[in-house]
C-alpha positions in Angstrom: 219.4 -26.2 240.8 221.6 -29.1 239.7 225.3 -29.5 240.5 227.3 -32.3 239.0 230.7 -33.0 240.4 233.4 -35.2 238.7 230.8 -37.6 237.3 232.3 -40.8 235.8 230.8 -43.9 234.3 232.5 -47.0 233.1 231.3 -50.4 231.9 233.1 -53.7 232.2 233.5 -55.4 228.8 235.2 -58.6 227.7 238.1 -56.5 226.5 238.3 -54.6 229.8 236.9 -51.4 231.3 235.2 -49.0 229.0 235.3 -45.5 230.4 232.4 -43.5 228.9 232.0 -40.4 231.1 235.4 -39.1 232.2 234.8 -36.5 234.9 231.8 -34.2 234.1 231.5 -31.0 236.1 228.4 -28.9 235.4 225.9 -26.5 237.0 222.4 -26.3 235.6 220.3 -23.4 236.7 216.5 -23.2 237.3 214.6 -22.4 234.1 217.5 -23.1 231.8 217.1 -25.0 228.5 220.3 -26.8 227.7 221.1 -28.8 224.6 223.7 -31.6 224.6 225.1 -32.4 221.2 227.8 -34.7 219.9 228.5 -37.8 217.8 226.6 -41.0 218.3 228.0 -43.3 221.0 229.9 -40.7 223.0 227.8 -41.1 226.1 225.1 -38.4 225.8 222.2 -40.8 226.6 224.3 -42.4 229.4 224.8 -39.0 231.0 221.1 -38.2 230.7 220.1 -41.5 232.3 222.4 -40.9 235.2 221.1 -37.3 235.6 217.6 -38.7 235.8 218.7 -41.5 238.2 217.7 -44.3 235.8 221.3 -45.4 236.1 224.0 -44.7 238.7 227.5 -43.3 238.2 230.7 -45.2 238.8 231.9 -42.2 240.8 231.1 -38.6 241.3 228.1 -36.8 242.8 224.9 -35.1 241.6 223.1 -32.6 243.8 219.5 -31.5 243.2 218.9 -28.3 245.3 221.7 -29.4 247.6 220.6 -33.0 248.0 223.1 -35.7 247.1 220.6 -37.9 245.3 222.7 -41.0 245.1 223.1 -41.0 248.8 219.3 -41.8 249.1 218.0 -45.3 249.6 216.3 -47.1 246.8 212.7 -46.1 247.9 213.6 -42.5 248.5 215.4 -42.3 245.1 212.4 -43.7 243.3 210.1 -41.2 245.1 212.5 -38.4 244.1 212.6 -39.5 240.5 208.8 -39.6 240.3 208.4 -36.3 242.0 211.2 -34.2 240.5 212.1 -35.5 237.0 210.1 -35.9 233.8 211.3 -38.0 230.9 210.8 -37.7 227.1 212.5 -40.2 224.9 213.0 -40.6 221.2 210.4 -43.3 221.1 207.2 -42.3 222.9 206.9 -45.6 225.0 203.1 -45.2 225.3 201.2 -48.2 226.5 199.2 -49.4 223.4 196.2 -50.8 225.3 195.5 -47.5 227.1 194.0 -44.2 225.7 195.9 -41.0 225.4 194.3 -39.7 228.6 195.1 -42.9 230.5 198.8 -42.8 229.3 199.2 -39.3 230.6 197.6 -40.2 233.9 200.0 -43.1 234.6 202.7 -41.2 236.5 199.9 -39.5 238.5 198.7 -42.9 239.8 202.2 -43.8 240.8 202.7 -40.5 242.5 199.3 -40.4 244.3 200.9 -41.1 247.7 203.8 -38.7 247.6 201.9 -35.9 245.9 198.6 -36.6 247.8 196.6 -36.3 244.6 193.1 -37.5 244.3 192.0 -39.5 241.2 189.8 -36.6 240.1 192.7 -34.2 240.3 194.9 -36.5 238.1 192.1 -36.7 235.5 191.7 -32.9 235.5 195.4 -32.3 235.2 195.8 -34.9 232.4 192.8 -33.4 230.4 194.2 -29.9 230.8 197.7 -31.0 229.6 196.2 -32.6 226.5 194.3 -29.4 225.8 197.6 -27.5 226.1 199.3 -29.9 223.8 196.6 -29.2 221.1 195.0 -32.6 221.5 191.5 -32.0 222.9 189.9 -34.4 220.5 192.4 -37.2 221.0 191.9 -38.0 224.7 190.1 -41.3 224.1 192.2 -42.5 221.2 194.8 -45.3 221.6 198.4 -44.7 220.4 197.9 -46.8 217.3 195.2 -44.4 216.2 197.5 -41.4 216.4 200.3 -39.8 214.3 203.9 -39.8 215.4 203.7 -36.2 216.4 200.5 -36.7 218.4 202.1 -39.6 220.2 205.1 -37.6 221.1 202.9 -34.7 222.4 201.2 -37.2 224.6 204.6 -38.4 225.9 205.4 -34.7 226.7 202.1 -34.4 228.6 202.9 -37.5 230.5 206.3 -36.1 231.5 204.6 -33.0 232.9 201.7 -34.6 234.8 203.4 -34.3 238.2 204.8 -30.8 237.5 208.5 -31.9 237.6 211.3 -29.4 238.2 213.3 -30.7 235.3 212.5 -32.5 232.1 215.1 -34.7 230.5 214.6 -35.3 226.8 216.6 -37.8 224.8 216.4 -37.2 221.0 212.7 -36.1 221.4 212.4 -35.2 217.7 214.7 -38.0 216.3 211.9 -40.3 215.4 209.8 -37.6 213.6 209.9 -36.0 210.2 211.4 -32.5 210.0 208.2 -30.5 210.2 206.7 -32.5 213.1 210.1 -32.4 214.9 210.2 -28.7 214.6 206.6 -28.5 216.1 207.6 -30.6 219.1 210.8 -28.6 219.7 208.7 -25.4 219.5 206.4 -26.9 222.1 209.3 -27.6 224.5 210.5 -24.0 224.0 207.0 -22.7 224.8 206.8 -24.8 227.9 210.2 -23.6 229.1 209.2 -20.0 228.5 205.7 -20.1 229.9 206.1 -22.6 232.8 209.8 -22.0 233.7 210.5 -25.8 233.4 214.2 -26.6 233.2 215.0 -28.7 230.1 218.1 -30.8 229.3 217.8 -32.1 225.8 220.1 -34.5 224.0 219.8 -33.9 220.2 221.6 -34.4 216.9 219.7 -31.5 215.5 222.1 -28.6 215.9 219.8 -26.1 214.1 217.2 -26.8 216.7 219.7 -26.7 219.6 220.5 -23.1 218.7 217.2 -22.1 220.2 218.4 -23.3 223.7 220.0 -21.1 226.3 223.2 -23.2 226.2 224.7 -25.8 223.9 227.1 -28.3 225.4 229.1 -30.7 223.3 230.2 -34.1 224.6 233.7 -34.8 223.5 235.9 -37.6 224.9 233.6 -38.3 227.8 233.4 -34.6 228.9 231.0 -31.7 228.3 232.4 -28.5 226.8 230.7 -25.3 225.6 229.9 -25.6 221.9 
């Protein structure tokens, strides 16, 4: 599904060039659940942001189903990102002035053109997702009225509203207590099993990562089997 070829990323600092990713080669298969572990600051989040086209590589290529995504123009790349990739971050990034339902619907509004969705369809999909997340009674609550676990479940629902092929999760349980974090991780496992969604998850929690199909460790700017 995803093929990564000799991916490199560097940043220009006052002291010179900082090479973070040093030639990553990886194949990710449809329906896989992959955990990426490693020490803080080794480039895990940088890799995930490039994989999701939120950032671009210094060199190397990423193919999604044979398409060289960084050869696309800016508008096509934005459309691809909205259509193909869902994101879940450590902090939920919900909009505080909107309800849970409205937050889940947001990507649907952006994708109305490319997906040809009607407003009624977006509402129906958002309500169904919140039901699946176990939040049927929280649809009209704003983020400040919800627990951390509920907010992260809403963030997961938002990532799924346009039925992405792959979900990229950056420390999705890192901001939660152990019990709530376990619940969120169990939810991701269930979504992978029942819906066949491909997940790439950056996590410091190695005990949770053992439930994934593969564990990759980032060491010295490269990914190796853990």
